[in-house]
Residue, then its C-alpha position, 0 to 999 in steps of 0.5 A: x538472487x534479486x539484489x535490492x537497493x532501498x531508497x529512504x531510511x524511514x520506518x517503512x524502509x526498516x520494515x522492508x529490510x527486515x521482511x526481505x530477510x525471510x525471502x529466498x531469492x531476494x537480498x537487500x544490498x544497498x541503502x540510499x539517503x542524502x544523509x550519509x550518517x543515516x545511510x551508514x546507520x541503516x546499513x549497520x543495523x540491517x547488515x547492508x553492504x552498500x551505501x549511497x548518498x546520490x540516487x543516480x549513483x545507486x541506479x548506475x551500480x550493476x550490483x543492484x537489480x531492483x529498488x524499493x522506494x520508501x519515500x513520501x507519496x509525491x516523490x514516488x513518480x520521479x524516483x520510479x521513473x528514473x529507476x525504470x529508465x535505468x532498467x531496475x525492477x521497481x517496488x513502490x510503497x503504497x499508495x502507488x502514485x499520486x494520481x492516474x496521470x502519473x500512473x499512465x506515464x509510469x506504466x508507459x515507461x515500464x513498457x518501453x524499458x520492459x522493466x517490471x514495477x510493483x506496489x507494496x500493498x501488503x493486502x493481496x498476498x496475506x494468507x487470511x485474505x485468501x481465507x476471506x476469499x474462500x468463505x465469501x460464498x458461505x455468507x452470500x449474498x453480501x449486504x453490508x461491509x464496514x472497515x475501520x482503520x483508525x490509528x492516532x498518528x505520532x505526526x498529528x501532535x506535530x500538526x497540532x504544534x503548528x508544523x505540517x508533516x509529510x503525511x498531512x501535506x498536499x505537497x507530499x500527497x498525504x492524508x488518511x485515505x491514501x495512508x490508511x484507507x488505501x489498504x481497505x480499498x485494496x481489499x474491496x477491489x480485490x474481493x468485489x472490483x470497481x464500485x458503482x458509486x464513490x463518495x468520501x466525506x472527510x474532516x479536512x485541513x485548510x490545505x484540503x488534506x483529510x485527517x479522517x473520513x468515511x468512504x462509501x462505496x456502492x456496489x450492486x446489492x450492498x454498501x461498504x463503509x470504510x473509515x480511516x482516521x489519523x487523529x483517533x483510535x479504536x478497536x479496528x475491525x472488518x465486518x462483511x455481512x451477508x444474508x447467510x452469515x458474517x465474516x469478522x476480520x481484524x485488525x485491518x486489511x494491512x494485517x489480517x491476524x484473525x478471521x471469524x466465520x459466523x453462520x449462527x455459531x462463530x468459528x475461528x477460521x484464521x490461518x496463522x501468519x509465519x511472517x510479517x505482512x510485507x514478506x508475503x508480498x515480497x515472496x510473490x514479487x520474487x516468484x512473478x519475476x523468476x517465473x516470468x509470470x506475465x499473467x499475474x503481473x498484468x493482473x496486479x497492474x489492472x488491480x493497481x489501476x482500479x485502486x487508483x481510480x477509486x482513490x482519485x474519485x474519492x479525493x475528487x468527491x471530498x475536494x482533496x487536492x494534491x500539488x501533484x494534480x496540478x503539475 
């Protein structure tokens, strides 16, 4: 049984705690927050045994095998570094880290301590991601892809009121691309690998952080247009157009609920989801750990690096700068 301590009591940590309840071989046993009241409320709500206000004390507890870090993006590196040095298996909420420098250093720590690190990207293990993989040849060759993940953020109203929420902060490595677009990038990299050219045109705040934008990825033979927005909404959809047909998936790469194959006649090829998206990733993490599946583990690290390369190139293209880039 892999016993997990969660860091942070936000919505994403709530989703993790609920998702883990459906995973054999994993149990959430601890929650850490600097706010003791929040930690205790979280523990009561999710039936968690242990509460901590100090992160270091949680890392010292032998009853905890792994940690899930559900904190603002710029804090991932510092918290993950400490967890790996304490030899706790580490699961990071997406995006993995702020930049490639952090990635290289964190992987070095992981190798030194012989401790695994994972990203909660949700995309790769979804049953309907596999459905898309299985039917790409039916529409090949691919000629055009569009993905839209637009979700009006409740934090955008705070921004309009003159505040700077974490998700729109350069200090916390925020923005629409790394918050929403990262899911589409994960799917693109999984299906097609590293693009030949990357251009991101974004609507930016004075601190350079994007509230919306269009990421164009050029591949041999086709173009992908990935739209992400935190100040508007739409009927999100993924469209993969090929010479022989089209695959439609919805709503977004983070939660593919429906897949339609159109070869002149539309056919629903959806696989029903038994769980919420996080649970599928956690099932795979447990399997990789228990089976000591080094090949799959290394493959996911290579995938994470490619995704980070795309995100960093996109930010550079658009002039988006994080405080973490200068540290």
